[in-house]
C-alpha positions as CSV (number, residue, x, y, z in Angstrom):
1,M,45.2,52.9,-54.2
2,Q,41.8,54.8,-53.6
3,E,39.6,52.7,-51.2
4,K,36.5,51.2,-52.3
5,K,33.2,53.0,-51.8
6,R,30.7,50.4,-50.1
7,V,26.9,49.8,-51.0
8,I,24.4,47.7,-49.2
9,I,21.1,47.2,-51.6
10,F,17.9,45.9,-50.2
11,D,15.7,44.0,-52.7
12,D,13.8,41.0,-52.4
13,D,14.5,40.1,-55.9
14,R,17.4,37.8,-55.7
15,D,17.6,38.3,-59.7
16,L,17.8,41.9,-59.6
17,L,20.2,41.6,-57.0
18,D,22.5,39.3,-58.4
19,I,22.2,42.1,-61.6
20,F,23.0,45.3,-58.8
21,F,25.8,43.1,-57.2
22,F,27.4,42.3,-60.5
23,V,27.2,46.1,-61.7
24,F,28.2,47.6,-58.8
25,E,31.0,45.4,-58.2
26,E,32.5,45.8,-62.1
27,D,32.4,49.8,-61.1
28,G,34.8,48.9,-58.2
29,W,32.5,48.8,-55.3
30,D,32.2,47.0,-52.1
31,V,29.1,45.2,-52.6
32,H,26.2,43.6,-49.5
33,T,22.8,42.4,-50.7
34,F,20.0,41.9,-48.5
35,Q,16.5,40.3,-49.3
36,S,14.8,41.8,-46.0
37,C,15.2,45.0,-44.4
38,D,14.3,44.3,-41.2
39,E,17.3,45.0,-39.2
40,V,18.4,47.9,-41.8
41,V,19.9,50.2,-38.9
42,E,22.0,47.4,-37.5
43,I,23.1,46.1,-40.8
44,A,24.0,50.0,-42.0
45,T,25.7,50.5,-38.6
46,A,28.3,47.4,-38.6
47,L,28.7,47.7,-42.3
48,S,29.3,52.1,-42.8
49,P,27.9,52.1,-46.3
50,D,28.7,55.1,-48.6
51,L,25.3,54.5,-50.3
52,V,22.1,52.5,-50.0
53,L,19.9,51.1,-52.7
54,M,16.5,50.3,-50.8
55,D,13.6,48.7,-52.7
56,N,9.7,49.4,-52.0
57,W,8.2,46.5,-51.5
58,I,10.7,44.6,-49.3
59,P,10.2,42.2,-46.3
60,S,8.8,42.9,-43.8
61,I,8.6,46.6,-42.7
62,G,9.1,48.0,-46.4
63,G,11.1,50.2,-48.1
64,I,9.6,53.5,-46.7
65,A,9.7,52.7,-43.0
66,A,13.1,51.0,-43.2
67,T,14.8,54.4,-45.2
68,Q,12.9,56.6,-42.4
69,L,14.5,54.4,-40.1
70,L,18.1,55.5,-41.2
71,K,17.4,58.9,-41.7
72,N,15.9,59.3,-38.2
73,D,19.3,57.7,-37.1
74,A,22.1,60.3,-36.0
75,N,24.8,58.4,-37.0
76,L,23.5,57.1,-40.5
77,R,21.2,60.2,-41.7
78,E,23.7,61.1,-43.6
79,I,24.1,58.4,-46.1
80,P,22.6,58.7,-49.1
81,V,19.6,56.5,-50.0
82,I,18.6,56.2,-53.9
83,Y,14.9,54.7,-53.6
84,V,13.8,52.0,-56.4
85,S,10.8,50.6,-57.2
86,A,8.3,49.9,-59.9
87,N,5.4,51.6,-58.6
88,N,4.2,54.6,-60.6
89,E,4.3,57.1,-57.8
90,V,7.9,55.9,-56.9
91,G,8.8,59.8,-56.6
92,E,6.5,60.6,-54.0
93,L,6.8,57.2,-52.2
94,S,10.7,58.6,-52.3
95,K,9.8,61.7,-51.0
96,K,7.7,60.7,-48.0
97,A,10.4,58.0,-47.2
98,G,13.2,60.6,-47.0
99,A,15.6,59.2,-49.7
100,D,18.1,61.6,-51.4
101,A,16.9,60.3,-54.7
102,F,15.1,57.6,-56.6
103,M,15.1,55.3,-59.9
104,A,12.0,54.2,-61.1
105,K,12.3,50.4,-62.4
106,P,13.2,49.4,-65.0
107,F,15.6,51.6,-65.2
108,D,19.3,51.4,-67.5
109,L,22.0,50.8,-64.9
110,A,24.6,53.3,-66.6
111,P,22.3,56.2,-65.0
112,L,21.7,54.2,-61.7
113,L,25.5,54.0,-61.6
114,A,26.1,57.9,-62.6
115,L,23.5,58.9,-59.8
116,A,25.0,56.4,-57.2
117,R,28.6,58.4,-57.9
118,S,27.2,61.7,-57.9
119,L,25.1,61.3,-54.8
120,V,28.5,59.8,-52.7
121,E,31.1,62.5,-54.3
122,K,28.7,65.1,-52.7
123,Q,29.3,63.3,-49.5
124,N,33.0,63.7,-49.7
């Protein structure tokens, strides 16, 4: 049996986290959700995810700083990060953060899952 891929999702919107959780779990992922990104390095180190979804507006340091912390850590920088935001400048924000990809909110879940799978497959 294939081992489940693990995703960590950081978003301050509880309803959206519930949707993400359901969609990724249905797709066979091991899902962990957080409404704050304050301990992003500790969480990622402890859980060793295959993928991170990062919201832009998330307490308290924000998605850009949180993503930069991951990408500046030698043990975590290879983990793909998908940056998600309703901000019109999501592409620029994603680039500034150092994320591997981005999705503008609102988005369809099928393309998000396809992007998630492709980023994780590239790592293997």
